[in-house]
N, C-alpha and C positions, 0 to 999 in steps of 0.2 A: 502835621501835627509837628515835624521839626523845624520849619519855618516859625512855628508859633513860639516852641522852644527856645530857639536862637535868641528871640527879642525880649522873652523873661531872663535869661540869664545873663543877656547882654546891659539890660537895664541893673543886674542886680550888681554887677560888678562895677559899672558906672555909678552907682549909690553906695557904693564900698560895705556892701555887704555880702559881698561874695569875693574871693580872691581870682585872679586873672587865670582861664582854664581853656582848655583844649579839648575839644570834642570831637570823635570820629564816630560815624554811626553807615549803617549799609541800608537798604531801601526793601520794604518789602513788598511795592508794587509798583509798575514801571509810573512814571514821573516826567511830565514836560517843567521844567523849575525855572521861569520867564527872570531876569531883572526888576530891578526895581521902577526903571524909568521906561522899560518895555511897552507896548503894547499889543495884549492878547490879540484883537485883532487885525494886525498888520503881523504877527509873529506865528499864529497856530492855528490851523484849521483843526476847529473844534469839533465839528464833526466827526471827522475823519478820529483825532485820537480819544474819544470818545468808542468809537468803533474797535478802536485800536487796544482798550482796557488802557492808555493813559490818565494819571490824574495831571490836572492842573494845579499850578500853588506858586507864588512869588512871594522871592527873598527879600530883604532888608537891602543887601547889597544892589550894587549896579551890576551890569557885565551883559552876555549874551544868555541863550537859552541854554538850559543842561539836558541832555536827555539823561536819566537815570531808570538802571533796570533792576531789578532782584539778582543779587551774585555777579552783577559784573560795575556795579558801580560803588566806589567807596567815597563818601563824602567827609569833608572836616570843618568845623567852624572854632574860629577863635576869639574867644572874651576877654579884651583887653582895655585899660583906661586908654582917655585920649593920649596922654602924657606916653604911653608906648609909641606911639607915630607922631606925637608933636613937632619934632625938628626932622622929620620925612617927605619927600614931596608923593604925591599920590602914588605915580610908579614906585616907588619906594618901597612904601607900606605894603 
């Protein structure tokens, strides 16, 4: 749900029907969150992940796999128009 909400909120900022925002949330179930360009088969042993109670999900951005657990992980997303990072390198942004 959080990954889908990220996509909706970013789309609304890009469409200028919503102001830029930062959202913080915590997890209610264990999750393995992979980056947009990662391969589930190469990153996660699905049988073990499911046996241990992890949900597997993918975020829009890149990066490596995150292990998220209730009470132990606080996550944030920033919803900004591209003009906010237009003059910055990928690393700076």
